C-alpha positions in Angstrom: 29.3 1.2 -10.6 32.1 3.5 -11.8 32.9 1.1 -14.6 29.2 1.0 -15.7 29.0 4.8 -15.7 32.2 5.0 -17.8 30.8 2.4 -20.3 27.5 4.3 -20.6 29.3 7.5 -21.3 31.5 5.8 -23.9 28.4 4.4 -25.6 26.8 7.8 -25.5 29.8 9.5 -27.1 29.9 6.8 -29.8 26.2 7.2 -30.6 26.9 11.0 -31.0 29.5 10.2 -33.7 26.7 8.3 -35.6 24.5 11.5 -35.3 22.1 9.7 -33.0 19.4 12.1 -31.7 19.1 12.8 -28.0 16.0 13.2 -25.7 15.2 16.6 -27.3 13.9 14.6 -30.3 10.7 12.5 -30.6 11.6 8.8 -30.6 8.6 8.1 -32.8 9.0 10.6 -35.7 12.5 11.8 -35.1 11.5 15.5 -35.1 12.4 18.0 -32.4 9.8 17.8 -29.6 7.6 20.8 -29.5 5.5 20.1 -26.4 6.8 17.1 -24.5 3.8 14.8 -23.9 4.0 11.6 -21.8 2.0 8.6 -23.0 2.0 4.9 -22.1 3.1 2.4 -24.7 2.7 -1.2 -23.7 2.4 -0.1 -20.1 5.7 1.9 -20.1 5.7 5.8 -20.0 7.4 7.5 -22.9 7.8 11.2 -23.9 6.8 12.1 -27.4 6.0 15.2 -29.4 2.3 16.3 -29.1 1.5 15.0 -32.6 2.8 11.5 -32.1 1.3 11.4 -28.5 -2.1 12.3 -29.9 -1.8 9.6 -32.6 -0.9 6.9 -30.1 -3.6 7.9 -27.7 -6.1 7.8 -30.6 -5.0 4.3 -31.6 -5.2 3.1 -28.0 -8.7 4.6 -27.6 -9.8 2.8 -30.9 -8.4 -0.5 -29.6 -10.3 0.0 -26.3 -13.5 0.7 -28.2 -13.0 -2.5 -30.3 -12.3 -4.5 -27.2 -15.5 -3.3 -25.5 -17.5 -3.9 -28.7 -16.2 -7.4 -29.2 -19.0 -10.0 -29.7 -19.9 -12.3 -26.9 -22.7 -13.6 -24.7 -23.3 -12.9 -21.1 -25.3 -16.0 -20.4 -22.8 -18.5 -21.7 -20.0 -16.5 -20.1 -21.9 -16.7 -16.8 -22.1 -20.5 -17.2 -18.4 -20.7 -17.9 -17.6 -18.5 -14.9 -19.8 -20.7 -12.6 -18.2 -23.9 -13.9 -14.7 -22.6 -13.4 -15.4 -21.3 -9.9 -17.0 -24.6 -8.9 -13.9 -26.5 -9.9 -11.9 -24.2 -7.6 -14.5 -24.7 -4.9 -14.1 -28.4 -5.1 -10.3 -28.0 -4.6 -11.0 -25.9 -1.5 -13.4 -28.4 0.0 -11.0 -31.4 -0.9 -8.1 -29.7 0.9 -10.3 -29.1 3.9 -11.4 -32.7 4.0 -8.2 -34.5 3.1 -5.6 -32.1 4.6 -7.8 -30.7 7.4 -6.9 -27.0 6.6 -8.2 -24.1 4.6 -6.2 -21.3 2.9 -7.6 -18.0 1.7 -5.1 -18.3 -1.2 -7.4 -20.9 -2.8 -9.8 -18.1 -3.3 -7.4 -16.7 -5.9 -7.6 -20.1 -7.7 -11.4 -19.9 -7.6 -11.5 -16.4 -9.1 -8.9 -17.3 -11.7 -10.8 -20.3 -12.9 -14.1 -18.3 -12.9 -12.6 -15.7 -15.1 -10.9 -18.3 -17.3 -14.3 -20.2 -17.7 -16.0 -16.9 -18.7 -13.4 -16.3 -21.4 -13.4 -19.9 -22.6 -17.1 -19.7 -23.2 -16.6 -16.5 -25.2 -18.4 -14.2 -22.7 -18.7 -10.6 -23.7 -15.5 -8.6 -22.9 -16.5 -5.5 -21.1 -17.0 -4.1 -17.6 -19.9 -6.4 -16.9 -17.5 -9.3 -17.2 -15.7 -8.3 -14.1 -19.0 -7.8 -12.1 -20.1 -11.3 -13.2 -16.8 -13.0 -12.3 -16.5 -11.2 -8.9 -20.1 -12.0 -8.0 -19.7 -15.7 -8.9 -16.3 -16.0 -7.2 -17.5 -14.4 -3.9 -20.6 -16.7 -3.9 -18.5 -19.8 -4.5 -15.8 -18.8 -2.0 -18.4 -18.2 0.7 -20.1 -21.6 -0.1 -16.8 -23.5 -0.3 -15.7 -22.1 3.0 -19.0 -22.8 4.7 -19.1 -26.4 3.4 -15.5 -26.9 4.5 -16.3 -25.6 8.0 -19.4 -27.9 8.2 -17.3 -30.9 7.1 -14.6 -30.2 9.6 -17.2 -29.6 12.4 -19.1 -32.8 11.5 -22.4 -31.2 10.8 -24.1 -27.8 10.1 -25.8 -28.0 13.5 -22.5 -28.5 15.3 -20.9 -25.7 13.4 -23.7 -23.3 14.3 -23.5 -24.3 18.0 -19.7 -23.7 18.0 -20.1 -20.3 16.3 -22.9 -19.3 18.7 -21.0 -20.2 21.9 -17.3 -19.6 21.0 -16.5 -16.0 20.3 -12.9 -16.9 19.2 -14.2 -19.4 16.7 -16.7 -16.9 15.4 -14.1 -14.2 15.0 -11.8 -16.7 13.2 -14.7 -17.7 10.9 -15.5 -14.1 10.0 -11.8 -13.2 9.5 -11.3 -16.2 7.2 -14.4 -15.2 5.2 -13.2 -11.6 4.8 -9.7 -12.6 3.7 -11.1 -15.1 1.3 -13.4 -12.6 -0.3 -10.5 -10.1 -0.6 -8.2 -12.6 -2.2 -10.9 -13.7 -4.5 -11.6 -10.2 -5.7 -7.9 -9.5 -6.2 -7.6 -12.6 -8.2 -10.3 -11.4 -10.6 -8.8 -7.9 -10.9 -5.3 -9.3 -11.7 -6.6 -11.8 -14.2 -8.7 -9.2 -16.0 -5.7 -6.9 -16.4 -3.4 -9.6 -17.8 -6.1 -10.9 -20.2 -7.0 -7.4 -21.3 -3.4 -6.8 -22.4 -3.2 -10.1 -24.3 -6.5 -9.5 -26.1 -5.3 -6.0 -27.1 
């Protein structure tokens, strides 16, 4: 740590000999900072002068408006979302039948494939996109989990009898359902954030 500090100080002194400007100057325009203003550039905070900060914020606002106004279609996006989610749902049911277990983490796969399907079908890129994908994902997660429980129990009637008579089984069923919905929603949120950055 001492060596690292020494090296940093040596580099700083060397940069001063090259007339490099310090933190009192704006890294965007090179002028002395009048009113330090923090903005986010590529997700990282940076302090600029008020003029450069306003310029970057205006550019970011313009990009966001272009992103929201991008062409697309809700209907075909919805179909893509349903198709992607169903693929994930099949994986969930297959795991339950073949391996005999279920994992709430598969809900992330379902939501991820739903969002991917929406984008592949050129669904409109705005806030409605997230509502569509979350709704589709939750419905498919609930259906996949219910079908898996039915298959593991042998029949829907048997499952209903178990849930009606066994409080422990009922609480486990409800807990699994809640965790699955939470994981599915988180999957959509993370996917949307990552794709939004790529599209920008």
